[in-house]
C-alpha positions in Angstrom: 99.2 105.0 85.3 98.3 107.0 88.4 97.8 105.0 91.6 94.3 105.9 92.7 90.8 104.6 93.3 90.5 103.6 89.6 93.3 101.0 90.0 91.6 97.6 89.4 93.4 94.5 90.7 92.7 90.9 89.8 93.6 88.4 92.6 94.2 84.9 91.3 94.4 82.8 94.5 92.7 79.5 95.4 92.9 80.2 99.1 89.7 82.0 99.9 90.9 83.4 103.2 94.0 85.0 101.5 92.1 86.4 98.5 89.4 87.8 100.8 92.1 89.4 103.1 93.9 90.9 100.1 90.7 92.2 98.5 89.5 93.7 101.8 92.9 95.4 102.4 93.0 96.8 98.9 89.5 98.2 99.3 90.4 99.9 102.5 93.3 101.6 100.7 91.3 102.9 97.7 91.6 100.1 95.2 89.0 98.0 93.4 89.6 94.2 93.1 88.1 91.0 91.8 89.1 87.4 92.6 89.6 84.2 90.7 90.4 80.8 92.0 92.2 79.4 89.0 93.2 80.0 85.4 89.7 79.5 84.0 88.1 81.9 86.3 90.9 84.4 85.6 90.3 84.1 81.8 86.6 84.8 82.3 87.4 87.9 84.5 89.8 89.2 81.9 87.2 88.8 79.1 84.6 90.7 81.2 86.7 93.5 82.6 89.9 95.6 82.4 92.5 95.2 85.1 95.6 97.3 85.9 97.6 94.5 87.7 97.3 90.8 88.4 98.3 89.2 91.8 99.0 85.6 90.7 99.6 82.7 93.1 102.2 80.2 91.9 100.5 77.1 93.3 97.0 76.9 91.7 94.8 73.9 91.0 94.9 72.8 87.4 97.2 75.2 85.4 99.9 76.5 87.6 100.9 80.1 88.1 104.1 79.9 86.0 102.2 78.5 83.0 99.5 81.2 83.4 102.2 83.9 83.6 103.9 82.6 80.4 100.5 82.6 78.7 99.6 86.1 79.8 102.9 87.5 78.6 102.1 86.3 75.1 98.9 88.3 75.1 99.3 91.3 77.3 101.7 93.5 79.2 99.5 93.9 82.3 101.8 93.9 85.3 102.0 90.6 87.3 103.0 90.1 91.0 103.5 86.5 91.8 102.8 85.0 95.2 104.2 81.7 96.4 104.8 79.7 99.5 108.3 78.9 98.3 111.0 81.6 98.9 114.0 80.0 97.2 115.8 82.1 94.6 115.2 79.5 91.9 111.4 80.1 92.2 111.8 83.8 92.0 114.1 83.5 89.0 111.7 81.3 87.1 108.8 83.6 87.9 110.7 86.6 86.6 111.9 84.8 83.6 108.3 84.0 82.7 107.6 87.7 82.8 106.4 88.6 86.3 107.1 92.2 87.4 107.6 91.3 91.0 107.6 88.4 93.5 106.4 88.0 97.1 106.7 84.9 99.2 104.1 83.7 101.6 103.3 84.4 104.4 103.3 88.1 103.6 102.1 91.3 105.2 99.3 92.9 103.2 101.0 96.2 103.7 104.0 95.0 101.8 101.9 93.6 99.0 100.2 97.0 98.7 103.5 98.8 98.6 104.7 96.5 95.8 101.4 97.0 93.9 101.8 100.7 94.1 105.4 100.6 93.0 104.6 98.5 90.0 101.7 100.7 89.0 103.8 103.8 89.3 106.3 102.2 86.9 103.5 101.7 84.4 102.8 105.5 84.4 105.2 108.3 83.7 107.7 106.1 85.4 110.2 106.2 88.2 113.0 106.9 85.7 114.0 110.6 85.5 110.4 111.7 86.0 111.6 115.4 85.9 112.6 115.0 82.3 110.1 115.8 79.6 108.7 112.9 77.7 110.1 112.3 74.2 111.5 109.6 72.0 114.8 107.8 71.8 116.1 106.6 68.5 118.8 104.0 68.2 119.7 101.9 65.1 116.2 102.4 63.7 114.4 101.5 66.9 112.1 104.1 68.6 111.4 104.2 72.3 108.5 106.6 72.9 108.7 107.7 76.5 105.3 109.5 76.5 103.4 106.5 75.1 105.7 104.0 76.7 106.0 102.1 73.4 108.9 100.5 71.5 108.9 100.2 67.7 111.4 98.2 65.7 113.1 99.4 62.5 110.1 98.1 60.5 107.9 100.4 62.7 106.2 97.4 64.3 105.4 97.8 67.9 107.3 95.4 70.3 105.4 94.6 73.5 107.4 95.5 76.7 106.4 95.0 80.3 106.7 98.1 82.5 109.9 96.8 84.0 111.4 96.1 80.6 110.4 99.6 79.4 112.0 101.3 82.3 115.2 99.4 82.0 115.5 100.2 78.3 114.8 103.9 79.0 117.6 103.9 81.5 120.0 102.6 78.9 118.8 105.0 76.3 119.4 107.9 78.7 122.9 106.7 79.4 124.4 105.2 76.3 128.1 104.3 76.4 128.2 104.1 80.2 128.8 101.1 82.3 125.9 100.7 84.7 126.2 98.4 87.7 123.3 96.2 88.9 122.8 98.4 92.0 122.6 101.5 89.8 120.1 99.8 87.5 118.0 98.7 90.5 118.0 102.2 91.9 117.1 103.9 88.6 114.3 101.5 87.6 112.8 100.3 90.9 113.9 102.8 93.5 115.8 102.3 96.7 112.8 100.5 98.3 113.3 97.6 95.8 113.9 94.2 97.3 117.6 93.3 97.3 117.4 90.6 94.6 120.4 91.3 92.3 119.5 88.5 89.8 116.3 90.4 88.9 118.3 92.8 86.8 120.1 89.9 85.0 116.7 88.3 84.2 115.3 91.6 82.9 118.4 92.1 80.7 117.9 88.6 79.3 114.2 89.3 78.6 115.1 92.6 76.9 117.8 91.0 74.8 115.3 88.5 73.5 113.3 91.4 72.1 115.9 93.8 70.7 119.0 91.7 69.9 119.5 89.9 66.6 121.4 87.2 68.5 120.4 87.3 72.2 123.2 84.8 73.1 125.7 87.1 71.4 124.4 90.5 72.3 125.6 93.6 70.5 123.4 96.3 72.0 123.5 95.4 75.7 127.0 94.2 76.6 127.9 92.5 79.8 131.0 94.1 81.4 132.7 91.6 83.7 132.8 92.9 87.3 131.2 96.1 86.1 127.6 95.6 85.0 126.1 96.4 81.6 126.8 98.8 78.7 124.3 100.1 76.1 126.5 100.4 73.0 124.3 102.2 70.3 124.4 105.9 69.7 121.1 107.4 70.9 119.3 110.4 69.5 116.6 112.1 71.6 113.7 113.8 70.0 
C-alpha cells in the first residue's frame, strides 16, 4: 500500500506514556493511529476498524505479545512490528518465527520506529522488489504467485496467506530461479540496504515460507540450502 495519511496504525502497548508518544509522533507525520493496552482491547479495535499495521509490545498484561502475534497470524496477514525491552537475539528470533515482520528493542527513537513502519508498509504495496518490472504472475509446479494482487495460490487454486515479507522473499526467488542467493543479497532485495543487520531474519523467513510451500519442510525440495552459499530456488518458473 502507499504510505500516506490513510495509513492506520494500531499501537498495542500497556505503557500509556509510550503509546501516547508513538501516537503523537505518527500523527505529526501524517498517520492515523489507535491504541490498545492489552489483547482484549486490541481484539475490540480490530473488530471495529481496519488497520494497516500493528505495533505490538511483547510484554503485555494477560496474554503476552508472542501469543497475540501467533494468534493474529492465523487470522490475518496485517504487518506486525514487535516492541520489547529485551534485545537478545533469541527474543527477535522467536518474534519473527511467530510471524512478526520486524522487531525493535526498547528504548527506541520514534523516528526509527516511523522509518520501520514506512518500510514495512512499502513492502505491502507494489513492493521493494524490482518495482520497475511490470506486475504479472509467476507459475511454478502448479503454484501461482500473482505479483499485482500479491497473492499465492497452490496447485488446487486455493489461496495461501503470506505476510508481506514472505511474499517479497518468494518473489525474489521466482525472479531468480536456479541461482544461489546469499543472505546479504536476499536482505538487500527484500528489505533494502537500510534493513537492520540481523542475518538470522532471512533464515526464519525461509523456514516460514517452507512451511507453506514445501511438502516436507524438514526436507525441502523447492528452497534448497547451499552450505556457505545461501539458498537456491529449484523449480522452473514461467512468467505471465
